[in-house]
C-alpha positions, 0 to 999 in steps of 0.5 A, a space after each residue: 344220209 345214204 351211203 354206198 360202202 365199198 370194201 373187202 377185208 377184215 380191216 373194213 369191217 369195223 368201218 362198215 358196222 359203224 356206218 350201219 349204226 350211224 347212217 343208211 348204208 343201202 348197198 355194199 360193193 366188195 370183191 367177188 368170192 375167192 377160193 380159200 383154204 386147202 379145199 379151195 372152196 369159194 369164200 365170201 369176203 368179211 365185208 360181204 358177211 356183214 352186209 348179208 347179216 344186215 340185209 344190205 344189197 351186195 354187188 361183186 363186179 370183177 371190174 367195176 370200171 367196165 361193169 356198166 350194169 353196176 355203174 347204172 345201179 350206183 347212179 340209181 342209188 344216188 348216194 350222198 357218199 361212196 365210202 371206200 375202205 380197202 376195196 381192192 379196185 380203182 374207181 373210174 372218174 365216172 364213178 367218182 362223180 356219182 355221189 352228192 358229196 364225193 367218194 371218201 377213202 380211209 387210208 391206213 397211213 399218215 398221207 402223203 407218206 405210204 400211199 399204196 397197198 401195204 402202208 401198215 407193213 412198210 411203216 414198221 419195216 421202215 422203223 417209223 415211230 408213228 402211223 395213223 389213218 387219213 380220210 381223203 376225197 378220192 381222185 383218179 390217182 392212187 391215194 393222191 386225193 385231197 386230205 380231210 382228217 387224220 388220227 395218229 397212233 404210236 408204234 411201240 418197239 415190239 408192235 407187229 403189223 398185225 397189232 397195228 392193223 387191229 388198232 387202225 381198223 378200230 380207229 379208222 371207223 370213228 374217223 370216218 364218222 367224224 369225216 362224214 359228219 364234218 363234210 355234211 356240216 361244212 366243217 372240214 377243209 380240204 388239204 392238198 397232198 405235197 408230192 415231195 413228201 410222198 412215198 409208196 408202200 408196194 404190195 408185199 411178196 415172199 421174196 421180201 421176207 428172206 432175212 439178210 443177216 448182214 444188216 443191222 439188228 434193228 433193221 432185221 427186227 423191223 422186218 420181222 415185226 412188219 411181216 407178221 402175220 404175213 408173209 413172215 420173215 424167214 431164214 435157213 437153218 441147215 437148209 431148212 426154212 425157219 420162219 421167225 415171228 418174234 425177236 428182241 434187240 440186245 446190246 450185245 456185240 459179237 465178233 462172229 460172222 453175221 448169221 452165226 448162232 451164238 447160243 440157244 436156250 430158253 431165252 431164245 436163239 442169239 444170232 450175230 448181225 451186221 452190228 449187234 446180237 439179235 435174240 430170236 424168240 418165236 420160230 416155225 419150221 416146215 410142218 410145225 406150228 409157231 413155237 417160242 424157242 423155250 418150247 421148241 428146244 424141249 424136243 429139238 436141238 438148235 446147234 451153236 456155231 451154225 450159220 443162218 443163211 
């Protein structure tokens, strides 16, 4: 089984490793090396690192749709499958028609819900109780192709986007193997997506991360969980940005104005919201590292009555 793999970030690594073990991955396409870190040195993608470790040819077109040389290479490779996992580029109709069995995409949501760039984050931000992976045949739309297999994962009350990401990237690797074998053996049926059931998960940005304390505590907590590890929800304490990495729901009521700090001790910072009190457990101030509140207050003071904005 000859496979061309297309992917870029860490999420795609377990899938690539699993396919290398199981099949013949004869080429990898990934995004070009990008500047990274404070030194802005060019860094290769996690997928490229794995490909090179396994002596697999790597191609890094800036825009695959317009790169005639790379498209020619793909046709010469004559793959049975092109497998796409978080590649970061949309494939043209010409590329989609190259592989014998088709282009298969692993998407980290239960399609047709949460099409788009950030399905893991938005599932948590929106308070979903479950998520999962879907494999599908790719078409020219954005995550609109016919579905193949699904697997579900429960989202627990305190789960962050980072934790859900790690669960789904392992789960997705196995789902891809089952999908490839099922298609090759004629054991999987295509299922069309119902457009009326779809919703989108747009790319995240830092503006989304600012907390509105007038909202319900559960909604705020979902935002905190869904934006961890990036871009991290934040608020302002005395005009200083305070990132919030972890919080906890309580059943306490408050008659204080929303955003007001009710108390701060080793258990956390109690803040009034649009309904209940939210307990902030872990924070990060500018130039500081993330700390649990019980550690932070050993060297700093969090004043009661201050209103977070």
